[in-house]
C-alpha positions as CSV (number, residue, x, y, z in Angstrom):
1,M,68.0,-74.9,18.6
2,L,65.0,-76.2,16.5
3,K,66.0,-78.7,13.5
4,E,62.2,-78.5,12.1
5,H,59.2,-76.1,12.6
6,A,56.1,-75.7,10.5
7,G,57.3,-78.1,7.7
8,I,60.7,-76.5,7.4
9,S,63.9,-78.2,8.3
10,V,67.6,-77.3,8.7
11,G,69.5,-78.1,5.5
12,Q,66.2,-77.7,3.2
13,E,66.4,-75.7,0.1
14,V,63.6,-73.2,0.3
15,H,62.0,-70.3,-1.6
16,C,61.0,-67.5,0.4
17,Y,60.4,-63.7,0.9
18,R,63.2,-62.2,2.9
19,Y,62.7,-60.3,5.8
20,P,62.1,-57.3,6.2
21,D,62.2,-56.1,2.4
22,R,60.1,-59.2,1.1
23,V,62.5,-59.7,-2.0
24,P,61.8,-63.3,-3.4
25,S,64.9,-65.5,-2.5
26,R,66.1,-69.0,-2.5
27,G,68.7,-70.7,-0.3
28,S,69.3,-73.5,2.3
29,V,67.9,-73.1,5.8
30,T,70.8,-72.9,8.3
31,S,68.7,-72.3,11.5
32,I,65.1,-71.9,12.9
33,H,64.2,-69.5,15.4
34,V,61.2,-69.6,17.6
35,A,60.8,-67.3,20.6
36,E,57.8,-66.4,22.7
37,G,56.4,-63.2,21.8
38,S,58.0,-62.9,18.3
39,D,57.2,-64.6,14.9
40,P,59.1,-67.7,14.0
41,Y,61.9,-67.2,11.5
42,I,64.6,-68.9,9.5
43,T,68.1,-68.0,8.8
44,F,69.1,-69.1,5.5
45,Y,72.2,-68.8,3.1
46,C,70.8,-66.8,0.1
47,D,71.8,-68.0,-3.5
48,A,71.3,-64.6,-4.9
49,T,73.4,-62.5,-2.5
50,G,75.9,-65.1,-0.9
51,Q,74.9,-63.8,2.6
52,F,73.2,-65.1,5.5
53,R,69.5,-63.5,5.3
54,R,66.4,-64.1,7.5
55,A,62.7,-65.0,6.5
56,L,59.7,-65.3,8.5
57,C,58.4,-68.8,8.5
58,S,55.2,-67.6,7.3
59,D,57.0,-66.1,4.3
60,V,58.6,-69.7,3.4
61,V,57.0,-70.9,0.1
62,L,57.1,-74.8,0.6
63,E,55.4,-75.4,-2.8
64,P,56.9,-72.7,-5.1
65,D,55.1,-71.7,-8.3
66,D,56.8,-70.8,-11.6
67,K,56.2,-67.1,-10.5
68,I,58.4,-67.1,-7.5
69,R,61.0,-69.3,-9.3
70,R,61.4,-66.9,-12.2
71,A,61.5,-64.0,-9.9
72,V,64.4,-65.6,-8.1
73,N,66.4,-66.8,-11.0
74,K,65.9,-63.1,-12.4
75,I,67.6,-61.7,-9.1
76,I,70.3,-64.1,-9.3
77,S,71.1,-63.5,-13.0
78,K,71.2,-59.5,-12.0
79,E,73.8,-60.5,-9.1
80,K,75.9,-62.4,-11.5
81,K,76.1,-59.7,-14.2
82,K,77.0,-57.2,-11.4
83,S,79.9,-59.4,-10.2
84,S,81.3,-59.9,-13.8
């Protein structure tokens, strides 16, 4: 198993767009997957859903801007309201 790929490391907190629905997300990388014939992807623990999710490495935002931060925070707020 890889510990680093394309500037992404296991344990790193990342902003990304989930696969396959492209919902903005944030979480900690738990593993990196690179296989011949498929796009490299990460598995991460999603802060919004509390579940393990996937994102293509190309959909990881290494330098998140305010737009994706706000989008993720809005989703997390909605999820917290649902669980209350």
